BATIKE-705352 format. One record per atom (N, C-alpha, C): residue number from 1; residue in one letter; atom name; x, y, z. Coordinates in steps of 0.1 Angstrom, whole numbers. Atoms other than C-alpha are relative to their C-alpha. Layout:
# residues N
{nr = NUM; rest = A; atom = CA; east = X; north = Y; up = Z} .
...
END
This chain:
# residues 128
{nr = 1; rest = X; atom = N; east = 8; north = -12; up = 0} .
{nr = 1; rest = X; atom = CA; east = 0; north = 0; up = 0} .
{nr = 1; rest = X; atom = C; east = 9; north = 13; up = 0} .
{nr = 2; rest = X; atom = N; east = -7; north = -12; up = 0} .
{nr = 2; rest = X; atom = CA; east = 13; north = 34; up = -9} .
{nr = 2; rest = X; atom = C; east = -6; north = 10; up = 10} .
{nr = 3; rest = X; atom = N; east = 5; north = -10; up = -10} .
{nr = 3; rest = X; atom = CA; east = 7; north = 66; up = 11} .
{nr = 3; rest = X; atom = C; east = -14; north = 5; up = -4} .
{nr = 4; rest = X; atom = N; east = 14; north = -5; up = 3} .
{nr = 4; rest = X; atom = CA; east = -30; north = 77; up = 13} .
{nr = 4; rest = X; atom = C; east = -1; north = 14; up = 7} .
{nr = 5; rest = X; atom = N; east = 1; north = -14; up = -4} .
{nr = 5; rest = X; atom = CA; east = -37; north = 114; up = 16} .
{nr = 5; rest = X; atom = C; east = -14; north = 5; up = 1} .
{nr = 6; rest = X; atom = N; east = 14; north = -5; up = -2} .
{nr = 6; rest = X; atom = CA; east = -69; north = 129; up = 30} .
{nr = 6; rest = X; atom = C; east = 1; north = 14; up = 8} .
{nr = 7; rest = X; atom = N; east = 0; north = -13; up = -6} .
{nr = 7; rest = X; atom = CA; east = -79; north = 164; up = 42} .
{nr = 7; rest = X; atom = C; east = -13; north = 1; up = 9} .
{nr = 8; rest = X; atom = N; east = 12; north = -2; up = -9} .
{nr = 8; rest = X; atom = CA; east = -102; north = 173; up = 72} .
{nr = 8; rest = X; atom = C; east = 0; north = 15; up = 4} .
{nr = 9; rest = X; atom = N; east = 1; north = -14; up = -4} .
{nr = 9; rest = X; atom = CA; east = -115; north = 207; up = 82} .
{nr = 9; rest = X; atom = C; east = -9; north = 2; up = 12} .
{nr = 10; rest = X; atom = N; east = 9; north = -3; up = -11} .
{nr = 10; rest = X; atom = CA; east = -131; north = 222; up = 113} .
{nr = 10; rest = X; atom = C; east = 2; north = 15; up = 4} .
{nr = 11; rest = X; atom = N; east = -2; north = -15; up = -2} .
{nr = 11; rest = X; atom = CA; east = -137; north = 260; up = 119} .
{nr = 11; rest = X; atom = C; east = 11; north = 5; up = -10} .
{nr = 12; rest = X; atom = N; east = -10; north = -5; up = 9} .
{nr = 12; rest = X; atom = CA; east = -105; north = 275; up = 105} .
{nr = 12; rest = X; atom = C; east = 12; north = -10; up = 0} .
{nr = 13; rest = X; atom = N; east = -11; north = 10; up = -1} .
{nr = 13; rest = X; atom = CA; east = -83; north = 244; up = 112} .
{nr = 13; rest = X; atom = C; east = -1; north = -9; up = -13} .
{nr = 14; rest = X; atom = N; east = -1; north = 9; up = 11} .
{nr = 14; rest = X; atom = CA; east = -71; north = 223; up = 82} .
{nr = 14; rest = X; atom = C; east = 11; north = -10; up = 3} .
{nr = 15; rest = X; atom = N; east = -9; north = 11; up = -3} .
{nr = 15; rest = X; atom = CA; east = -55; north = 189; up = 87} .
{nr = 15; rest = X; atom = C; east = 2; north = -8; up = -13} .
{nr = 16; rest = X; atom = N; east = -3; north = 9; up = 11} .
{nr = 16; rest = X; atom = CA; east = -37; north = 169; up = 60} .
{nr = 16; rest = X; atom = C; east = 6; north = -12; up = 6} .
{nr = 17; rest = X; atom = N; east = -4; north = 12; up = -6} .
{nr = 17; rest = X; atom = CA; east = -33; north = 133; up = 69} .
{nr = 17; rest = X; atom = C; east = 6; north = -9; up = -10} .
{nr = 18; rest = X; atom = N; east = -7; north = 10; up = 9} .
{nr = 18; rest = X; atom = CA; east = -9; north = 108; up = 53} .
{nr = 18; rest = X; atom = C; east = 1; north = -13; up = 7} .
{nr = 19; rest = X; atom = N; east = 1; north = 14; up = -6} .
{nr = 19; rest = X; atom = CA; east = -16; north = 71; up = 61} .
{nr = 19; rest = X; atom = C; east = 9; north = -10; up = -8} .
{nr = 20; rest = X; atom = N; east = -7; north = 11; up = 6} .
{nr = 20; rest = X; atom = CA; east = 8; north = 42; up = 55} .
{nr = 20; rest = X; atom = C; east = 1; north = -11; up = 10} .
{nr = 21; rest = X; atom = N; east = -1; north = 11; up = -9} .
{nr = 21; rest = X; atom = CA; east = 12; north = 8; up = 69} .
{nr = 21; rest = X; atom = C; east = 11; north = 1; up = 9} .
{nr = 22; rest = X; atom = N; east = -10; north = -1; up = -10} .
{nr = 22; rest = X; atom = CA; east = 31; north = 6; up = 101} .
{nr = 22; rest = X; atom = C; east = -4; north = -6; up = 13} .
{nr = 23; rest = X; atom = N; east = 2; north = 5; up = -13} .
{nr = 23; rest = X; atom = CA; east = 30; north = 1; up = 138} .
{nr = 23; rest = X; atom = C; east = -10; north = 8; up = 9} .
{nr = 24; rest = X; atom = N; east = 10; north = -8; up = -8} .
{nr = 24; rest = X; atom = CA; east = 4; north = 27; up = 149} .
{nr = 24; rest = X; atom = C; east = 6; north = 13; up = 6} .
{nr = 25; rest = X; atom = N; east = -6; north = -13; up = -4} .
{nr = 25; rest = X; atom = CA; east = 27; north = 58; up = 153} .
{nr = 25; rest = X; atom = C; east = -8; north = 11; up = -6} .
{nr = 26; rest = X; atom = N; east = 6; north = -12; up = 5} .
{nr = 26; rest = X; atom = CA; east = 9; north = 91; up = 151} .
{nr = 26; rest = X; atom = C; east = 9; north = 12; up = 2} .
{nr = 27; rest = X; atom = N; east = -9; north = -12; up = -1} .
{nr = 27; rest = X; atom = CA; east = 30; north = 122; up = 143} .
{nr = 27; rest = X; atom = C; east = -8; north = 12; up = -5} .
{nr = 28; rest = X; atom = N; east = 7; north = -13; up = 3} .
{nr = 28; rest = X; atom = CA; east = 14; north = 157; up = 143} .
{nr = 28; rest = X; atom = C; east = 10; north = 11; up = 0} .
{nr = 29; rest = X; atom = N; east = -9; north = -11; up = 2} .
{nr = 29; rest = X; atom = CA; east = 35; north = 186; up = 129} .
{nr = 29; rest = X; atom = C; east = 14; north = -4; up = 6} .
{nr = 30; rest = X; atom = N; east = -13; north = 5; up = -4} .
{nr = 30; rest = X; atom = CA; east = 67; north = 165; up = 135} .
{nr = 30; rest = X; atom = C; east = 2; north = -2; up = 15} .
{nr = 31; rest = X; atom = N; east = -1; north = 3; up = -15} .
{nr = 31; rest = X; atom = CA; east = 58; north = 159; up = 172} .
{nr = 31; rest = X; atom = C; east = -9; north = -13; up = 2} .
{nr = 32; rest = X; atom = N; east = 8; north = 11; up = -3} .
{nr = 32; rest = X; atom = CA; east = 44; north = 128; up = 188} .
{nr = 32; rest = X; atom = C; east = -14; north = 5; up = 5} .
{nr = 33; rest = X; atom = N; east = 14; north = -5; up = -4} .
{nr = 33; rest = X; atom = CA; east = 6; north = 129; up = 196} .
{nr = 33; rest = X; atom = C; east = -1; north = 3; up = 14} .
{nr = 34; rest = X; atom = N; east = 1; north = -3; up = -14} .
{nr = 34; rest = X; atom = CA; east = 12; north = 129; up = 233} .
{nr = 34; rest = X; atom = C; east = 7; north = 13; up = 4} .
{nr = 35; rest = X; atom = N; east = -6; north = -13; up = -2} .
{nr = 35; rest = X; atom = CA; east = 34; north = 159; up = 230} .
{nr = 35; rest = X; atom = C; east = -8; north = 12; up = -6} .
{nr = 36; rest = X; atom = N; east = 8; north = -10; up = 6} .
{nr = 36; rest = X; atom = CA; east = 11; north = 178; up = 207} .
{nr = 36; rest = X; atom = C; east = -13; north = 3; up = 7} .
{nr = 37; rest = X; atom = N; east = 12; north = -1; up = -8} .
{nr = 37; rest = X; atom = CA; east = -22; north = 171; up = 224} .
{nr = 37; rest = X; atom = C; east = 2; north = -6; up = 14} .
{nr = 38; rest = X; atom = N; east = -3; north = 5; up = -13} .
{nr = 38; rest = X; atom = CA; east = -15; north = 169; up = 261} .
{nr = 38; rest = X; atom = C; east = -12; north = -6; up = 8} .
{nr = 39; rest = X; atom = N; east = 11; north = 5; up = -7} .
{nr = 39; rest = X; atom = CA; east = -50; north = 162; up = 273} .
{nr = 39; rest = X; atom = C; east = -5; north = -13; up = -6} .
{nr = 40; rest = X; atom = N; east = 5; north = 13; up = 4} .
{nr = 40; rest = X; atom = CA; east = -65; north = 127; up = 271} .
{nr = 40; rest = X; atom = C; east = -12; north = 1; up = -9} .
{nr = 41; rest = X; atom = N; east = 12; north = -2; up = 8} .
{nr = 41; rest = X; atom = CA; east = -97; north = 140; up = 256} .
{nr = 41; rest = X; atom = C; east = 3; north = 2; up = -15} .
{nr = 42; rest = X; atom = N; east = -4; north = -3; up = 14} .
{nr = 42; rest = X; atom = CA; east = -80; north = 154; up = 225} .
{nr = 42; rest = X; atom = C; east = 6; north = -12; up = -7} .
{nr = 43; rest = X; atom = N; east = -7; north = 12; up = 5} .
{nr = 43; rest = X; atom = CA; east = -59; north = 122; up = 221} .
{nr = 43; rest = X; atom = C; east = -11; north = -10; up = -4} .
{nr = 44; rest = X; atom = N; east = 12; north = 9; up = 3} .
{nr = 44; rest = X; atom = CA; east = -92; north = 102; up = 223} .
{nr = 44; rest = X; atom = C; east = -7; north = 4; up = -13} .
{nr = 45; rest = X; atom = N; east = 7; north = -4; up = 12} .
{nr = 45; rest = X; atom = CA; east = -108; north = 123; up = 196} .
{nr = 45; rest = X; atom = C; east = 8; north = -4; up = -12} .
{nr = 46; rest = X; atom = N; east = -8; north = 4; up = 12} .
{nr = 46; rest = X; atom = CA; east = -79; north = 117; up = 172} .
{nr = 46; rest = X; atom = C; east = 0; north = -15; up = -2} .
{nr = 47; rest = X; atom = N; east = -1; north = 14; up = 2} .
{nr = 47; rest = X; atom = CA; east = -78; north = 80; up = 179} .
{nr = 47; rest = X; atom = C; east = -14; north = -7; up = -2} .
{nr = 48; rest = X; atom = N; east = 13; north = 5; up = 1} .
{nr = 48; rest = X; atom = CA; east = -116; north = 75; up = 178} .
{nr = 48; rest = X; atom = C; east = -3; north = -8; up = -13} .
{nr = 49; rest = X; atom = N; east = 3; north = 8; up = 12} .
{nr = 49; rest = X; atom = CA; east = -119; north = 64; up = 141} .
{nr = 49; rest = X; atom = C; east = 9; north = -13; up = -1} .
{nr = 50; rest = X; atom = N; east = -8; north = 12; up = 1} .
{nr = 50; rest = X; atom = CA; east = -90; north = 40; up = 145} .
{nr = 50; rest = X; atom = C; east = -5; north = -11; up = 10} .
{nr = 51; rest = X; atom = N; east = 5; north = 9; up = -10} .
{nr = 51; rest = X; atom = CA; east = -105; north = 24; up = 177} .
{nr = 51; rest = X; atom = C; east = -13; north = -7; up = -6} .
{nr = 52; rest = X; atom = N; east = 13; north = 5; up = 5} .
{nr = 52; rest = X; atom = CA; east = -139; north = 20; up = 161} .
{nr = 52; rest = X; atom = C; east = 2; north = -10; up = -12} .
{nr = 53; rest = X; atom = N; east = -3; north = 9; up = 11} .
{nr = 53; rest = X; atom = CA; east = -124; north = 3; up = 130} .
{nr = 53; rest = X; atom = C; east = 10; north = -11; up = 2} .
{nr = 54; rest = X; atom = N; east = -10; north = 9; up = -4} .
{nr = 54; rest = X; atom = CA; east = -99; north = -18; up = 149} .
{nr = 54; rest = X; atom = C; east = 13; north = 1; up = -8} .
{nr = 55; rest = X; atom = N; east = -12; north = -3; up = 7} .
{nr = 55; rest = X; atom = CA; east = -69; north = -2; up = 132} .
{nr = 55; rest = X; atom = C; east = 10; north = 8; up = 8} .
{nr = 56; rest = X; atom = N; east = -9; north = -8; up = -9} .
{nr = 56; rest = X; atom = CA; east = -50; north = 12; up = 162} .
{nr = 56; rest = X; atom = C; east = 15; north = -2; up = -3} .
{nr = 57; rest = X; atom = N; east = -14; north = 3; up = 2} .
{nr = 57; rest = X; atom = CA; east = -17; north = -6; up = 155} .
{nr = 57; rest = X; atom = C; east = 2; north = -5; up = -14} .
{nr = 58; rest = X; atom = N; east = -1; north = 5; up = 14} .
{nr = 58; rest = X; atom = CA; east = -21; north = -11; up = 117} .
{nr = 58; rest = X; atom = C; east = 7; north = 11; up = -9} .
{nr = 59; rest = X; atom = N; east = -5; north = -10; up = 8} .
{nr = 59; rest = X; atom = CA; east = -11; north = 23; up = 103} .
{nr = 59; rest = X; atom = C; east = 9; north = 10; up = 7} .
{nr = 60; rest = X; atom = N; east = -7; north = -11; up = -5} .
{nr = 60; rest = X; atom = CA; east = 15; north = 50; up = 108} .
{nr = 60; rest = X; atom = C; east = -6; north = 12; up = -6} .
{nr = 61; rest = X; atom = N; east = 7; north = -11; up = 5} .
{nr = 61; rest = X; atom = CA; east = -1; north = 84; up = 105} .
{nr = 61; rest = X; atom = C; east = 8; north = 13; up = 2} .
{nr = 62; rest = X; atom = N; east = -8; north = -13; up = 0} .
{nr = 62; rest = X; atom = CA; east = 17; north = 117; up = 96} .
{nr = 62; rest = X; atom = C; east = -10; north = 11; up = -3} .
{nr = 63; rest = X; atom = N; east = 10; north = -11; up = 1} .
{nr = 63; rest = X; atom = CA; east = -4; north = 149; up = 101} .
{nr = 63; rest = X; atom = C; east = 7; north = 13; up = -1} .
{nr = 64; rest = X; atom = N; east = -3; north = -15; up = 0} .
{nr = 64; rest = X; atom = CA; east = 2; north = 185; up = 90} .
{nr = 64; rest = X; atom = C; east = -13; north = 7; up = 3} .
{nr = 65; rest = X; atom = N; east = 12; north = -7; up = -4} .
{nr = 65; rest = X; atom = CA; east = -23; north = 207; up = 107} .
{nr = 65; rest = X; atom = C; east = 3; north = 15; up = 3} .
{nr = 66; rest = X; atom = N; east = -2; north = -14; up = -3} .
{nr = 66; rest = X; atom = CA; east = -26; north = 245; up = 109} .
{nr = 66; rest = X; atom = C; east = -13; north = 7; up = 1} .
{nr = 67; rest = X; atom = N; east = 12; north = -8; up = -1} .
{nr = 67; rest = X; atom = CA; east = -51; north = 272; up = 118} .
{nr = 67; rest = X; atom = C; east = -9; north = -5; up = 12} .
{nr = 68; rest = X; atom = N; east = 9; north = 3; up = -11} .
{nr = 68; rest = X; atom = CA; east = -77; north = 273; up = 146} .
{nr = 68; rest = X; atom = C; east = 7; north = -3; up = 13} .
{nr = 69; rest = X; atom = N; east = -5; north = 4; up = -13} .
{nr = 69; rest = X; atom = CA; east = -73; north = 261; up = 182} .
{nr = 69; rest = X; atom = C; east = 3; north = -15; up = 1} .
{nr = 70; rest = X; atom = N; east = -4; north = 15; up = -1} .
{nr = 70; rest = X; atom = CA; east = -63; north = 227; up = 195} .
{nr = 70; rest = X; atom = C; east = -12; north = -9; up = -1} .
{nr = 71; rest = X; atom = N; east = 12; north = 8; up = 2} .
{nr = 71; rest = X; atom = CA; east = -99; north = 214; up = 197} .
{nr = 71; rest = X; atom = C; east = -4; north = -1; up = -14} .
{nr = 72; rest = X; atom = N; east = 3; north = 0; up = 14} .
{nr = 72; rest = X; atom = CA; east = -106; north = 224; up = 162} .
{nr = 72; rest = X; atom = C; east = 10; north = -8; up = -8} .
{nr = 73; rest = X; atom = N; east = -10; north = 7; up = 7} .
{nr = 73; rest = X; atom = CA; east = -74; north = 209; up = 150} .
{nr = 73; rest = X; atom = C; east = -2; north = -15; up = 3} .
{nr = 74; rest = X; atom = N; east = 2; north = 14; up = -3} .
{nr = 74; rest = X; atom = CA; east = -81; north = 176; up = 168} .
{nr = 74; rest = X; atom = C; east = -12; north = -6; up = -8} .
{nr = 75; rest = X; atom = N; east = 12; north = 4; up = 7} .
{nr = 75; rest = X; atom = CA; east = -116; north = 174; up = 152} .
{nr = 75; rest = X; atom = C; east = 3; north = 0; up = -15} .
{nr = 76; rest = X; atom = N; east = -4; north = 0; up = 14} .
{nr = 76; rest = X; atom = CA; east = -101; north = 182; up = 118} .
{nr = 76; rest = X; atom = C; east = 8; north = -13; up = -3} .
{nr = 77; rest = X; atom = N; east = -8; north = 12; up = 2} .
{nr = 77; rest = X; atom = CA; east = -76; north = 154; up = 122} .
{nr = 77; rest = X; atom = C; east = -9; north = -13; up = 0} .
{nr = 78; rest = X; atom = N; east = 9; north = 11; up = -1} .
{nr = 78; rest = X; atom = CA; east = -104; north = 130; up = 133} .
{nr = 78; rest = X; atom = C; east = -8; north = -2; up = -13} .
{nr = 79; rest = X; atom = N; east = 7; north = 1; up = 13} .
{nr = 79; rest = X; atom = CA; east = -124; north = 138; up = 101} .
{nr = 79; rest = X; atom = C; east = 8; north = -5; up = -11} .
{nr = 80; rest = X; atom = N; east = -9; north = 4; up = 10} .
{nr = 80; rest = X; atom = CA; east = -94; north = 133; up = 79} .
{nr = 80; rest = X; atom = C; east = 3; north = -15; up = 1} .
{nr = 81; rest = X; atom = N; east = -3; north = 14; up = -3} .
{nr = 81; rest = X; atom = CA; east = -86; north = 99; up = 95} .
{nr = 81; rest = X; atom = C; east = -12; north = -8; up = -4} .
{nr = 82; rest = X; atom = N; east = 13; north = 8; up = 3} .
{nr = 82; rest = X; atom = CA; east = -123; north = 88; up = 92} .
{nr = 82; rest = X; atom = C; east = -2; north = -1; up = -15} .
{nr = 83; rest = X; atom = N; east = 1; north = 0; up = 15} .
{nr = 83; rest = X; atom = CA; east = -123; north = 97; up = 55} .
{nr = 83; rest = X; atom = C; east = 10; north = -10; up = -6} .
{nr = 84; rest = X; atom = N; east = -10; north = 9; up = 5} .
{nr = 84; rest = X; atom = CA; east = -91; north = 77; up = 50} .
{nr = 84; rest = X; atom = C; east = -4; north = -15; up = 3} .
{nr = 85; rest = X; atom = N; east = 5; north = 13; up = -3} .
{nr = 85; rest = X; atom = CA; east = -106; north = 47; up = 68} .
{nr = 85; rest = X; atom = C; east = -10; north = -5; up = -10} .
{nr = 86; rest = X; atom = N; east = 11; north = 4; up = 9} .
{nr = 86; rest = X; atom = CA; east = -136; north = 47; up = 45} .
{nr = 86; rest = X; atom = C; east = 6; north = -3; up = -14} .
{nr = 87; rest = X; atom = N; east = -6; north = 3; up = 13} .
{nr = 87; rest = X; atom = CA; east = -114; north = 48; up = 14} .
{nr = 87; rest = X; atom = C; east = 7; north = -13; up = 0} .
{nr = 88; rest = X; atom = N; east = -7; north = 13; up = -1} .
{nr = 88; rest = X; atom = CA; east = -94; north = 18; up = 26} .
{nr = 88; rest = X; atom = C; east = -10; north = -11; up = -1} .
{nr = 89; rest = X; atom = N; east = 10; north = 11; up = 0} .
{nr = 89; rest = X; atom = CA; east = -125; north = -3; up = 33} .
{nr = 89; rest = X; atom = C; east = -13; north = 7; up = 1} .
{nr = 90; rest = X; atom = N; east = 13; north = -6; up = 0} .
{nr = 90; rest = X; atom = CA; east = -160; north = 8; up = 24} .
{nr = 90; rest = X; atom = C; east = -9; north = -5; up = 11} .
{nr = 91; rest = X; atom = N; east = 8; north = 5; up = -11} .
{nr = 91; rest = X; atom = CA; east = -174; north = -13; up = 52} .
{nr = 91; rest = X; atom = C; east = 2; north = 8; up = 13} .
{nr = 92; rest = X; atom = N; east = -2; north = -8; up = -12} .
{nr = 92; rest = X; atom = CA; east = -159; north = 10; up = 78} .
{nr = 92; rest = X; atom = C; east = -10; north = 12; up = 0} .
{nr = 93; rest = X; atom = N; east = 10; north = -11; up = 1} .
{nr = 93; rest = X; atom = CA; east = -185; north = 36; up = 66} .
{nr = 93; rest = X; atom = C; east = -12; north = -3; up = 9} .
{nr = 94; rest = X; atom = N; east = 12; north = 4; up = -7} .
{nr = 94; rest = X; atom = CA; east = -212; north = 16; up = 83} .
{nr = 94; rest = X; atom = C; east = 2; north = 2; up = 15} .
{nr = 95; rest = X; atom = N; east = -3; north = -1; up = -14} .
{nr = 95; rest = X; atom = CA; east = -194; north = 19; up = 117} .
{nr = 95; rest = X; atom = C; east = 2; north = 15; up = 3} .
{nr = 96; rest = X; atom = N; east = -4; north = -14; up = -3} .
{nr = 96; rest = X; atom = CA; east = -182; north = 56; up = 114} .
{nr = 96; rest = X; atom = C; east = -12; north = 9; up = -2} .
{nr = 97; rest = X; atom = N; east = 11; north = -9; up = 3} .
{nr = 97; rest = X; atom = CA; east = -213; north = 72; up = 99} .
{nr = 97; rest = X; atom = C; east = -10; north = 2; up = 12} .
{nr = 98; rest = X; atom = N; east = 9; north = -2; up = -12} .
{nr = 98; rest = X; atom = CA; east = -237; north = 65; up = 129} .
{nr = 98; rest = X; atom = C; east = 6; north = 8; up = 11} .
{nr = 99; rest = X; atom = N; east = -7; north = -7; up = -10} .
{nr = 99; rest = X; atom = CA; east = -210; north = 80; up = 152} .
{nr = 99; rest = X; atom = C; east = 1; north = 15; up = -3} .
{nr = 100; rest = X; atom = N; east = -1; north = -14; up = 4} .
{nr = 100; rest = X; atom = CA; east = -211; north = 112; up = 132} .
{nr = 100; rest = X; atom = C; east = 14; north = 5; up = -4} .
{nr = 101; rest = X; atom = N; east = -14; north = -3; up = 3} .
{nr = 101; rest = X; atom = CA; east = -174; north = 110; up = 123} .
{nr = 101; rest = X; atom = C; east = 3; north = 4; up = -15} .
{nr = 102; rest = X; atom = N; east = -2; north = -3; up = 15} .
{nr = 102; rest = X; atom = CA; east = -179; north = 115; up = 85} .
{nr = 102; rest = X; atom = C; east = -7; north = 14; up = -3} .
{nr = 103; rest = X; atom = N; east = 7; north = -13; up = 2} .
{nr = 103; rest = X; atom = CA; east = -199; north = 148; up = 89} .
{nr = 103; rest = X; atom = C; east = 9; north = 11; up = 2} .
{nr = 104; rest = X; atom = N; east = -8; north = -12; up = -2} .
{nr = 104; rest = X; atom = CA; east = -180; north = 180; up = 83} .
{nr = 104; rest = X; atom = C; east = -9; north = 10; up = 7} .
{nr = 105; rest = X; atom = N; east = 8; north = -9; up = -8} .
{nr = 105; rest = X; atom = CA; east = -192; north = 204; up = 110} .
{nr = 105; rest = X; atom = C; east = 1; north = 14; up = -6} .
{nr = 106; rest = X; atom = N; east = 0; north = -13; up = 7} .
{nr = 106; rest = X; atom = CA; east = -202; north = 236; up = 92} .
{nr = 106; rest = X; atom = C; east = 1; north = 13; up = 8} .
{nr = 107; rest = X; atom = N; east = 0; north = -12; up = -9} .
{nr = 107; rest = X; atom = CA; east = -202; north = 259; up = 122} .
{nr = 107; rest = X; atom = C; east = 13; north = 8; up = -1} .
{nr = 108; rest = X; atom = N; east = -12; north = -9; up = 1} .
{nr = 108; rest = X; atom = CA; east = -179; north = 289; up = 117} .
{nr = 108; rest = X; atom = C; east = -3; north = 13; up = 8} .
{nr = 109; rest = X; atom = N; east = 2; north = -12; up = -8} .
{nr = 109; rest = X; atom = CA; east = -174; north = 322; up = 136} .
{nr = 109; rest = X; atom = C; east = -7; north = 10; up = -9} .
{nr = 110; rest = X; atom = N; east = 7; north = -10; up = 7} .
{nr = 110; rest = X; atom = CA; east = -199; north = 348; up = 125} .
{nr = 110; rest = X; atom = C; east = 7; north = 13; up = -1} .
{nr = 111; rest = X; atom = N; east = -8; north = -12; up = 2} .
{nr = 111; rest = X; atom = CA; east = -184; north = 380; up = 111} .
{nr = 111; rest = X; atom = C; east = -6; north = 12; up = 8} .
{nr = 112; rest = X; atom = N; east = 5; north = -12; up = -7} .
{nr = 112; rest = X; atom = CA; east = -186; north = 413; up = 130} .
{nr = 112; rest = X; atom = C; east = -6; north = 10; up = -11} .
{nr = 113; rest = X; atom = N; east = 6; north = -9; up = 9} .
{nr = 113; rest = X; atom = CA; east = -209; north = 438; up = 114} .
{nr = 113; rest = X; atom = C; east = 3; north = 14; up = 4} .
{nr = 114; rest = X; atom = N; east = -3; north = -15; up = -3} .
{nr = 114; rest = X; atom = CA; east = -203; north = 476; up = 111} .
{nr = 114; rest = X; atom = C; east = -12; north = 6; up = 7} .
{nr = 115; rest = X; atom = N; east = 10; north = -6; up = -8} .
{nr = 115; rest = X; atom = CA; east = -222; north = 497; up = 135} .
{nr = 115; rest = X; atom = C; east = -4; north = -8; up = 12} .
{nr = 116; rest = X; atom = N; east = 3; north = 9; up = -11} .
{nr = 116; rest = X; atom = CA; east = -222; north = 469; up = 161} .
{nr = 116; rest = X; atom = C; east = 13; north = -2; up = 7} .
{nr = 117; rest = X; atom = N; east = -12; north = 3; up = -8} .
{nr = 117; rest = X; atom = CA; east = -199; north = 459; up = 189} .
{nr = 117; rest = X; atom = C; east = 6; north = -13; up = -5} .
{nr = 118; rest = X; atom = N; east = -5; north = 13; up = 5} .
{nr = 118; rest = X; atom = CA; east = -196; north = 423; up = 178} .
{nr = 118; rest = X; atom = C; east = -10; north = -5; up = -11} .
{nr = 119; rest = X; atom = N; east = 8; north = 5; up = 10} .
{nr = 119; rest = X; atom = CA; east = -214; north = 399; up = 155} .
{nr = 119; rest = X; atom = C; east = -15; north = 3; up = 2} .
{nr = 120; rest = X; atom = N; east = 14; north = -1; up = -3} .
{nr = 120; rest = X; atom = CA; east = -248; north = 401; up = 173} .
{nr = 120; rest = X; atom = C; east = -2; north = 12; up = 10} .
{nr = 121; rest = X; atom = N; east = 1; north = -10; up = -10} .
{nr = 121; rest = X; atom = CA; east = -241; north = 425; up = 202} .
{nr = 121; rest = X; atom = C; east = -1; north = 14; up = -6} .
{nr = 122; rest = X; atom = N; east = 1; north = -14; up = 5} .
{nr = 122; rest = X; atom = CA; east = -252; north = 461; up = 196} .
{nr = 122; rest = X; atom = C; east = 6; north = 10; up = 10} .
{nr = 123; rest = X; atom = N; east = -3; north = -11; up = -9} .
{nr = 123; rest = X; atom = CA; east = -240; north = 494; up = 211} .
{nr = 123; rest = X; atom = C; east = -12; north = 3; up = 9} .
{nr = 124; rest = X; atom = N; east = 12; north = -3; up = -9} .
{nr = 124; rest = X; atom = CA; east = -261; north = 505; up = 241} .
{nr = 124; rest = X; atom = C; east = -8; north = 11; up = -6} .
{nr = 125; rest = X; atom = N; east = 9; north = -9; up = 6} .
{nr = 125; rest = X; atom = CA; east = -292; north = 523; up = 229} .
{nr = 125; rest = X; atom = C; east = -5; north = 10; up = 11} .
{nr = 126; rest = X; atom = N; east = 4; north = -11; up = -9} .
{nr = 126; rest = X; atom = CA; east = -300; north = 556; up = 246} .
{nr = 126; rest = X; atom = C; east = -12; north = 8; up = -7} .
{nr = 127; rest = X; atom = N; east = 12; north = -6; up = 6} .
{nr = 127; rest = X; atom = CA; east = -335; north = 570; up = 240} .
{nr = 127; rest = X; atom = C; east = 2; north = 16; up = 2} .
{nr = 128; rest = X; atom = N; east = -2; north = -15; up = -2} .
{nr = 128; rest = X; atom = CA; east = -326; north = 605; up = 255} .
{nr = 128; rest = X; atom = C; east = 15; north = 3; up = 3} .
END
């Protein structure tokens, strides 16, 4: 198997995932996953598609991710890995789809409008 390349996005984070056969090593921006994501929750999010498809120690994963915060980056990586799992074996789709791992979350930050303090908040109104 050659290297498989997939992209995942969340908010403003973009993750490029490169999958190849190996021993289950995950490298994010040239750092180990435990160094890049220090909390167990974020590590779980990244590993979730691998655990559900029983591929935890089957592939070496190299990730380039930029933009957004750490949570958005973790979810972007999760989406990219899920897409890669589906391309490897179409039967994985039946496991990942009900968990919501193949859905691109469309929520983005709403832009600030002129004449207002923030996106929705207005300046204080004074009648007199």
